[in-house]
LUMSE-874846 format. One line per 8 residues: number of its first residue (from 1); their letters; for each residue x, y, z of C-alpha. Coordinates in nm, 2 decimals. Each point is the difference from the previous one (the first is absolute). Last residue first. Layout:
# LUMSE-874846
NUM = a = X,Y,Z; ...
# end
This chain:
# LUMSE-874846
535 = gpfnqmhs = 1.15,0.60,-2.33; -0.17,0.18,0.18; -0.15,-0.31,0.25; -0.23,0.15,0.24; 0.04,-0.10,0.38; -0.21,-0.27,0.15; -0.30,0.11,0.23; -0.29,-0.11,-0.28
527 = itdplpmg = 0.19,-0.38,0.06; -0.08,0.00,0.32; 0.25,0.01,0.32; 0.23,0.23,-0.11; 0.30,0.06,0.23; 0.02,0.33,0.11; 0.24,0.24,-0.23; 0.39,0.12,0.11
519 = ysepllls = 0.14,-0.14,-0.32; -0.22,-0.18,-0.22; 0.11,0.16,-0.34; -0.17,-0.13,-0.30; 0.17,-0.29,-0.25; 0.11,0.18,-0.36; 0.34,0.03,0.13; 0.03,-0.40,0.08
511 = llgslati = 0.08,0.01,-0.43; 0.30,0.10,0.05; 0.13,-0.19,0.23; -0.16,-0.26,-0.20; 0.22,0.09,-0.26; 0.32,0.00,0.17; -0.09,-0.38,0.12; -0.09,-0.12,-0.33
503 = sgmliypl = 0.36,0.14,-0.18; 0.24,-0.10,0.32; -0.17,-0.36,-0.01; 0.04,-0.07,-0.39; 0.36,0.12,0.06; 0.09,-0.18,0.27; -0.09,-0.33,-0.11; 0.20,0.07,-0.35
495 = sisysrly = 0.33,0.10,0.20; 0.14,-0.36,0.06; -0.07,-0.08,-0.40; -0.18,-0.39,-0.11; 0.02,-0.16,0.32; -0.06,0.34,0.20; -0.37,-0.06,-0.11; -0.07,-0.26,0.21
487 = ifypaiis = 0.00,0.29,0.32; -0.29,0.14,-0.22; -0.19,-0.32,0.01; 0.00,0.00,0.38; -0.20,0.30,0.00; -0.30,-0.11,-0.24; -0.18,-0.18,0.31; 0.06,0.36,0.15
479 = girsamsc = -0.15,0.23,-0.23; -0.31,-0.19,-0.03; 0.02,0.05,0.36; -0.03,0.32,0.03; -0.37,0.00,-0.17; -0.08,-0.25,0.34; 0.18,0.26,0.23; -0.24,0.28,-0.15
471 = tgvatnrv = -0.27,-0.26,0.07; 0.10,-0.06,0.32; 0.03,0.40,0.05; -0.35,0.02,-0.10; -0.18,-0.26,0.14; 0.12,0.11,0.32; -0.07,0.33,-0.09; -0.36,-0.06,-0.08
463 = vtpyleat = -0.20,0.13,0.28; 0.24,0.17,0.11; 0.10,0.23,-0.28; 0.28,0.00,-0.24; 0.26,0.26,-0.01; 0.16,-0.05,0.35; 0.07,-0.33,-0.05; 0.12,0.06,-0.36
455 = yayvisfa = 0.29,0.20,0.14; 0.08,-0.21,0.29; 0.10,-0.29,-0.22; 0.07,0.27,-0.27; 0.32,0.12,0.27; 0.18,-0.27,0.08; -0.01,-0.15,-0.35; 0.15,0.34,-0.13
447 = ttvafkgm = 0.35,-0.05,0.31; -0.01,-0.32,-0.09; 0.09,0.09,-0.37; 0.22,0.29,0.11; 0.24,-0.28,0.18; -0.02,-0.22,-0.26; 0.13,0.24,-0.24; 0.25,0.05,0.20
439 = msilaikt = 0.09,-0.35,0.08; -0.01,-0.03,-0.37; 0.26,0.24,-0.01; 0.27,-0.15,0.24; -0.10,-0.36,-0.18; 0.10,0.14,-0.33; 0.32,0.16,0.10; 0.13,-0.33,0.16
431 = llnsmsap = -0.03,-0.15,-0.28; 0.13,0.21,-0.20; 0.30,0.04,0.15; 0.26,0.14,-0.20; -0.18,0.18,-0.35; -0.02,-0.19,-0.29; -0.35,-0.09,-0.04; -0.03,0.42,0.09
423 = ilqifllf = -0.29,0.07,0.23; -0.30,0.16,-0.14; -0.23,-0.30,-0.03; 0.03,0.08,0.36; -0.17,0.34,0.02; -0.31,-0.13,-0.15; -0.05,-0.20,0.35; 0.06,0.31,0.19
415 = lggmflts = -0.21,0.25,-0.19; -0.32,-0.26,0.08; 0.06,0.07,0.33; 0.01,0.32,-0.04; -0.35,0.07,-0.17; -0.13,-0.29,0.26; 0.16,0.24,0.33; -0.14,0.32,-0.20
407 = slslrrsc = -0.34,-0.15,-0.13; -0.07,-0.15,0.36; 0.09,0.33,0.23; -0.15,0.26,-0.23; -0.33,-0.17,-0.01; -0.02,-0.05,0.38; 0.14,0.36,0.06; 0.24,0.05,0.23
399 = wrflvwsl = 0.05,0.00,0.42; -0.11,-0.39,0.15; 0.01,-0.18,-0.33; 0.32,0.13,-0.07; 0.13,-0.05,0.33; -0.15,-0.37,0.02; 0.11,-0.11,-0.34; 0.36,0.17,0.11
391 = ayapmevv = -0.04,-0.25,0.30; -0.09,-0.27,-0.26; 0.30,0.07,-0.22; 0.18,-0.02,0.29; -0.07,-0.34,0.11; 0.01,-0.13,-0.41; 0.32,0.00,-0.03; 0.06,-0.24,0.24
383 = aslfcnfy = -0.20,-0.28,-0.13; 0.23,0.01,-0.37; 0.29,0.02,0.23; -0.12,-0.29,0.19; -0.08,-0.18,-0.34; 0.35,0.11,-0.14; 0.20,-0.17,0.30; -0.19,-0.34,-0.04
375 = anghlnat = 0.08,0.01,-0.40; 0.40,0.12,0.12; 0.07,0.19,-0.30; -0.04,0.09,-0.38; -0.46,0.00,0.00; -0.13,-0.31,-0.13; -0.14,-0.08,0.39; -0.18,0.44,-0.01
367 = nlslafya = -0.19,-0.11,-0.30; -0.33,-0.08,0.18; 0.06,0.36,0.23; 0.01,0.19,-0.32; -0.25,-0.21,-0.26; -0.21,0.06,0.33; -0.01,0.35,0.02; 0.03,0.10,-0.34
359 = itvtnwvl = -0.29,-0.21,-0.09; -0.23,0.10,0.30; 0.06,0.39,-0.05; -0.09,-0.10,-0.39; -0.37,-0.19,0.07; -0.08,0.30,0.34; 0.04,0.24,-0.24; -0.22,-0.08,-0.27
351 = wltvsiwr = -0.24,-0.18,0.25; -0.01,0.39,0.18; -0.08,0.16,-0.36; -0.28,-0.23,-0.06; -0.17,0.01,0.37; 0.03,0.41,0.02; -0.14,-0.04,-0.43; -0.28,-0.22,0.11
343 = inrshlld = -0.10,0.18,0.39; -0.02,0.35,-0.16; -0.23,-0.17,-0.31; -0.24,-0.18,0.17; -0.03,-0.34,0.04; 0.33,-0.14,-0.02; 0.11,-0.06,0.38; -0.37,-0.09,0.04
335 = cinhanvh = 0.04,-0.33,-0.22; 0.24,-0.12,0.29; -0.32,-0.03,0.25; -0.21,0.25,0.19; -0.32,-0.07,0.09; -0.27,0.30,-0.14; -0.19,0.14,0.28; 0.22,-0.17,0.22
327 = amtvtsrv = 0.27,0.22,0.08; -0.24,0.32,-0.03; -0.25,-0.14,0.24; 0.25,-0.10,0.25; 0.21,0.38,0.01; -0.32,0.15,0.04; -0.12,-0.23,0.28; 0.34,0.03,0.14
319 = qlpsfivp = -0.06,0.41,-0.02; -0.29,-0.03,0.18; 0.04,-0.27,0.27; 0.30,0.23,0.10; 0.31,-0.17,0.09; 0.18,0.02,0.31; -0.32,0.08,0.24; 0.05,0.02,0.36
311 = ppeiknmk = 0.37,0.11,-0.06; 0.40,-0.18,0.04; 0.15,0.05,0.33; 0.38,-0.06,-0.10; 0.23,-0.26,0.19; 0.16,-0.04,-0.35; -0.12,-0.36,0.04; -0.31,0.06,0.14
303 = aadrviae = -0.07,0.24,-0.33; 0.10,-0.31,-0.22; -0.25,-0.20,0.19; -0.24,0.29,-0.07; 0.07,-0.03,-0.33; -0.02,-0.35,-0.09; -0.31,0.00,0.21; -0.14,0.33,-0.21
295 = aeevrgqs = 0.05,-0.21,-0.36; -0.17,-0.39,0.14; -0.28,0.25,0.15; 0.00,0.22,-0.38; -0.05,-0.36,-0.20; -0.08,0.19,-0.30; 0.20,-0.16,-0.29; 0.19,0.37,-0.04
287 = llwrpsep = -0.03,0.01,0.38; 0.22,-0.34,0.02; 0.25,0.14,-0.27; 0.08,0.28,0.17; -0.01,-0.18,0.33; 0.27,-0.26,-0.17; 0.05,-0.30,0.19; 0.20,-0.01,0.30
279 = iywwlpvy = 0.36,-0.16,0.04; 0.14,-0.10,0.32; -0.21,-0.37,0.04; 0.10,-0.10,-0.32; 0.36,0.12,0.03; 0.01,-0.36,0.16; -0.01,-0.15,-0.31; 0.34,0.17,-0.14
271 = lfgaltqg = 0.29,-0.23,0.14; -0.12,-0.29,-0.17; 0.15,0.21,-0.35; 0.33,-0.04,0.13; 0.01,-0.38,0.01; -0.11,-0.02,-0.38; 0.31,0.23,-0.12; 0.24,-0.21,0.19
263 = lllmrwdr = -0.17,-0.26,-0.24; 0.09,0.17,-0.31; 0.30,-0.01,0.10; 0.04,-0.32,0.10; -0.11,-0.13,-0.31; 0.18,0.30,-0.27; 0.33,-0.17,0.17; 0.29,0.23,0.09
255 = ifyaflpl = -0.15,0.13,0.40; 0.29,0.24,0.09; 0.01,0.22,-0.29; -0.37,-0.02,-0.06; -0.09,0.10,0.35; 0.23,0.35,-0.06; -0.11,0.00,-0.34; -0.36,0.03,0.09
247 = lmygagff = 0.03,0.20,0.30; 0.07,0.30,-0.19; -0.34,-0.05,-0.18; -0.23,-0.07,0.30; 0.18,0.36,0.15; -0.10,0.15,-0.33; -0.39,-0.10,0.11; 0.06,0.13,0.32
239 = ltvgatsf = 0.14,0.32,-0.17; -0.31,0.01,-0.30; -0.32,-0.09,0.29; 0.16,0.36,0.20; 0.18,0.22,-0.23; -0.30,0.08,-0.22; -0.35,-0.16,0.11; 0.11,0.11,0.31
231 = vtrvrpgl = 0.20,0.26,0.02; -0.35,0.16,-0.20; -0.21,-0.16,0.27; 0.19,0.13,0.27; -0.08,0.40,-0.12; -0.38,-0.12,-0.14; -0.14,-0.21,0.29; 0.05,-0.36,-0.02
223 = ietglvfa = -0.31,-0.25,-0.02; -0.06,0.06,-0.39; 0.37,-0.02,-0.11; 0.07,-0.28,0.24; -0.26,-0.20,-0.11; 0.10,0.01,-0.40; 0.34,-0.11,0.03; -0.05,-0.28,0.23
215 = avynsilg = -0.24,-0.09,-0.29; 0.22,0.05,-0.28; 0.31,-0.18,0.21; -0.26,-0.31,0.05; -0.11,-0.04,-0.37; 0.30,0.04,-0.14; 0.17,-0.25,0.18; -0.29,-0.25,0.00
207 = fgvvffva = -0.07,0.00,-0.37; 0.43,-0.02,-0.06; 0.00,-0.27,0.24; -0.29,-0.22,-0.21; 0.17,0.04,-0.30; 0.36,-0.11,0.13; -0.25,-0.35,0.09; -0.09,-0.06,-0.37
199 = cfmtwsps = 0.40,0.16,-0.08; 0.16,-0.32,0.26; -0.24,-0.26,-0.12; 0.12,0.05,-0.34; 0.34,0.03,0.08; -0.01,-0.33,0.17; -0.02,-0.19,0.35; -0.05,0.31,0.13
191 = fvqiftfv = -0.01,-0.05,0.38; 0.11,0.38,0.15; -0.33,0.07,-0.25; -0.19,-0.14,0.30; 0.15,0.25,0.23; -0.01,0.32,-0.21; -0.38,-0.09,-0.06; -0.04,0.00,0.37
183 = tqvamtvf = 0.14,0.33,0.05; -0.19,0.18,-0.30; -0.37,-0.15,0.08; 0.07,0.12,0.36; 0.08,0.35,-0.08; -0.31,0.00,-0.25; -0.20,-0.11,0.30; 0.18,0.26,0.20
175 = lvikrgyr = -0.09,0.31,-0.23; -0.28,-0.10,-0.14; -0.18,0.00,0.35; 0.12,0.35,0.10; -0.08,0.13,-0.30; -0.35,-0.05,0.01; -0.25,-0.24,-0.21; -0.14,0.23,-0.32
167 = dsfqgsvf = 0.34,0.24,0.00; 0.21,-0.23,0.07; -0.14,-0.30,-0.26; 0.02,0.24,-0.28; 0.36,0.10,0.13; 0.08,-0.36,-0.01; -0.11,-0.14,-0.34; 0.22,0.21,-0.23
159 = sgtlvgcf = 0.30,0.10,0.22; -0.01,-0.40,0.02; -0.04,-0.08,-0.35; 0.28,0.22,-0.05; 0.22,-0.14,0.24; -0.04,-0.34,-0.07; 0.11,0.11,-0.36; 0.29,0.14,0.14
151 = ylsstlpn = 0.13,-0.34,0.12; -0.12,-0.18,-0.33; 0.25,0.30,-0.14; 0.29,-0.08,0.22; 0.00,-0.37,-0.08; -0.09,0.10,-0.39; 0.35,0.16,0.06; 0.18,-0.26,0.10
143 = kwrddcvl = -0.18,-0.25,-0.25; 0.14,0.15,-0.31; 0.31,-0.16,0.11; -0.14,-0.40,-0.13; 0.21,-0.02,-0.29; 0.37,0.15,0.23; -0.09,0.00,0.29; -0.30,-0.07,0.33
135 = dwesiits = 0.12,-0.36,0.08; -0.23,-0.08,0.23; 0.27,0.02,0.31; 0.20,0.26,-0.11; -0.27,0.27,-0.12; -0.24,-0.09,0.29; 0.33,0.12,0.23; 0.28,-0.23,0.19
127 = iymsqdye = 0.29,0.01,0.17; 0.09,0.34,-0.10; 0.25,0.24,0.00; 0.27,-0.24,-0.07; -0.19,-0.26,-0.09; 0.11,0.02,-0.40; -0.26,-0.23,-0.17; 0.10,-0.31,-0.29
119 = wgdlcset = -0.28,-0.05,-0.19; -0.19,-0.29,-0.19; 0.13,-0.34,-0.16; -0.10,0.11,-0.37; 0.14,0.37,0.07; -0.03,0.09,-0.39; 0.24,-0.07,-0.28; 0.30,0.11,-0.11
111 = pvnslnvd = 0.26,-0.16,-0.32; 0.34,0.06,0.04; 0.18,0.22,-0.32; 0.07,0.26,0.23; 0.16,-0.19,0.26; 0.30,-0.04,-0.28; 0.13,-0.38,0.14; 0.35,-0.04,0.07
103 = vgpllgrd = 0.11,0.28,0.20; -0.32,0.18,0.09; -0.16,-0.29,0.20; 0.29,-0.26,0.04; -0.05,-0.37,-0.17; 0.08,-0.31,0.16; -0.19,-0.24,-0.21; -0.30,-0.04,0.30
95 = sfslvdel = -0.03,0.40,0.05; -0.09,0.01,-0.34; -0.22,-0.24,-0.02; -0.18,0.12,0.34; -0.03,0.41,-0.16; -0.16,-0.19,-0.32; -0.27,-0.21,0.23; -0.04,0.34,0.21
87 = kyracksp = -0.09,0.26,-0.29; 0.21,0.27,0.12; -0.26,0.21,0.27; -0.31,0.23,-0.03; -0.26,0.18,0.22; 0.23,0.21,0.23; 0.31,0.06,-0.24; 0.33,0.04,0.18
79 = vladshse = 0.10,0.38,-0.01; 0.16,0.24,-0.21; 0.02,0.34,0.05; -0.11,0.23,-0.28; -0.25,0.13,0.24; -0.37,0.11,0.07; -0.11,-0.35,-0.17; 0.30,-0.19,0.11
71 = eelpissn = 0.20,-0.17,-0.25; -0.04,-0.35,-0.09; 0.23,-0.28,0.12; -0.07,-0.39,-0.05; 0.02,-0.26,0.30; 0.19,-0.30,-0.01; 0.32,0.16,0.05; 0.04,-0.11,0.41
63 = rwaatlnv = -0.14,-0.32,-0.08; 0.24,-0.06,-0.32; 0.29,0.14,0.23; -0.07,-0.24,0.33; -0.01,-0.30,-0.23; -0.38,-0.14,-0.07; -0.17,-0.32,0.15; -0.32,0.12,-0.05
55 = napilcrh = -0.15,-0.14,0.33; 0.01,0.40,0.19; -0.25,0.09,-0.24; 0.08,0.30,-0.19; -0.29,0.27,0.10; -0.02,0.27,-0.23; 0.07,0.31,0.18; -0.15,0.29,0.22
47 = pptdavfv = 0.05,0.29,0.22; -0.30,0.04,0.20; -0.37,0.15,-0.10; -0.19,0.19,0.28; -0.36,-0.15,0.04; 0.01,-0.02,0.34; 0.28,0.27,0.06; -0.17,0.27,-0.15
39 = ismgmfgn = -0.34,-0.15,0.06; 0.01,0.10,0.38; -0.17,0.32,-0.14; -0.36,0.00,0.12; 0.11,-0.25,0.30; 0.22,0.26,0.17; -0.18,0.33,-0.09; -0.33,-0.18,0.09
31 = pvislcll = 0.07,-0.13,0.30; 0.09,0.33,0.16; -0.33,0.16,-0.11; -0.18,-0.15,0.30; 0.25,0.22,0.22; -0.18,0.32,-0.18; -0.28,-0.07,0.09; 0.10,-0.09,0.39
23 = ffvqqqfr = 0.18,0.37,0.02; -0.25,0.22,-0.10; -0.34,-0.19,0.14; 0.21,0.04,0.31; 0.07,0.34,0.01; -0.34,0.10,-0.07; -0.19,-0.13,0.23; 0.35,0.10,0.28
15 = gweglfat = -0.06,0.37,-0.16; 0.10,0.15,-0.29; -0.15,0.21,-0.20; -0.31,0.09,0.30; -0.26,-0.20,0.11; -0.26,0.32,-0.02; 0.02,0.02,-0.33; -0.24,-0.28,-0.09
7 = adeydnm = -0.31,0.16,-0.15; 0.22,0.28,-0.14; 0.17,-0.26,-0.18; -0.31,-0.16,-0.09; -0.13,0.29,-0.13; 0.03,-0.04,-0.36; -0.08,-0.37,0.03
# end
């Protein structure tokens, strides 16, 4: 309601009730950062080469020379082939005759064959990943990006379904049901006997992960006051997400088997069961459903926690009746996001912006294992970069225009990624410089990602807010589904993914200038209260 914040102003901004809701909802986000990026290590591809069976009687010289050399895609260096070996029958014949490779036999004339006996994997970094367990390399390497894409298909489905469920059945119930789904199916995933089952279960994990994130985000946005809401929706949930992300490489460093890593994630999920008794339902949502007594009970409990005496009547009957009538005369659903011209253009513009920022964020995050240097350190650095980005998003959201903040961070992120193609290929430490600039781009894109969540929640009214945020998240998942294939393009050109990501990110920064401004405006509760679309 327009008067909801006036009616509950007696609670104050930062009492014990608000502190409890703030920190517990933020705490519920930590597993999302941990689980959401675990695929970086679970599906990383270790160095590998064709297996030469131990029972094949080869001399040491021929066993060491049984793999042909080929050029790396980003340099002129020769490395052992990952997908071919010299024909084992011929190599065995040369070995039995006592001929030496490169001396008596010209290796360029020896025919090659595929890895008929499988592969051997370097275990210096990982004991096991799904790539090494199910041989998702060479002719089956297409399954690697598909694994991440199927997970994001689950995220897409969760974004579509959970928002509507949350607007219909409540924020709290959806939050805890989807947290349970995420935890239970991650546990099932540990026992996957095949890649197919792993992907099927991973789809459900993605469904649960985004659903509880959006529900927690909207729940906090609706309960907390204007100033605290700004901190929660920008720095709060994102910093706790980043903390979970930072824990991932630390855990992965000590747990190098993919099944044990997922099992460790599962155990953390069970610790959140007691939060059910400490996180309340959204009074705003209860009022929009006509459940006035329940909403007043929550507000009175909050006043008791804050040691404040509530007024005899918190919500006037006329105010509640008017809002409930407006909310229920026409049932609100996802179609309402396109019903009128104003909300339709806001929705379409936000869907395009969300889509682009998600492509850049997830492509850069999933690519950390491919950057120059140690994969664990790169992932940790990628997570650390997010922390000042989230802090900056709060500063911008607190004191600056929403529209200009989103536009400038997106545009700068796109420019950083485009700068990568300008680095001369002959420059020393080329890969190190690419890693550094990609982290700068990750910083700007992460700032924009944090802003767009809070900005979207402010633009839409209470009656469709969860559906709207969920739908924007759903639209963005088209980007996250194809993001792994942006990384796949690096096998053709190391700068090609950055050129594509940089171009669309900079363009979406310009597009976001068409959105209305919400800085200093009260949260709308009905569609008629929304800001006008200036574009």
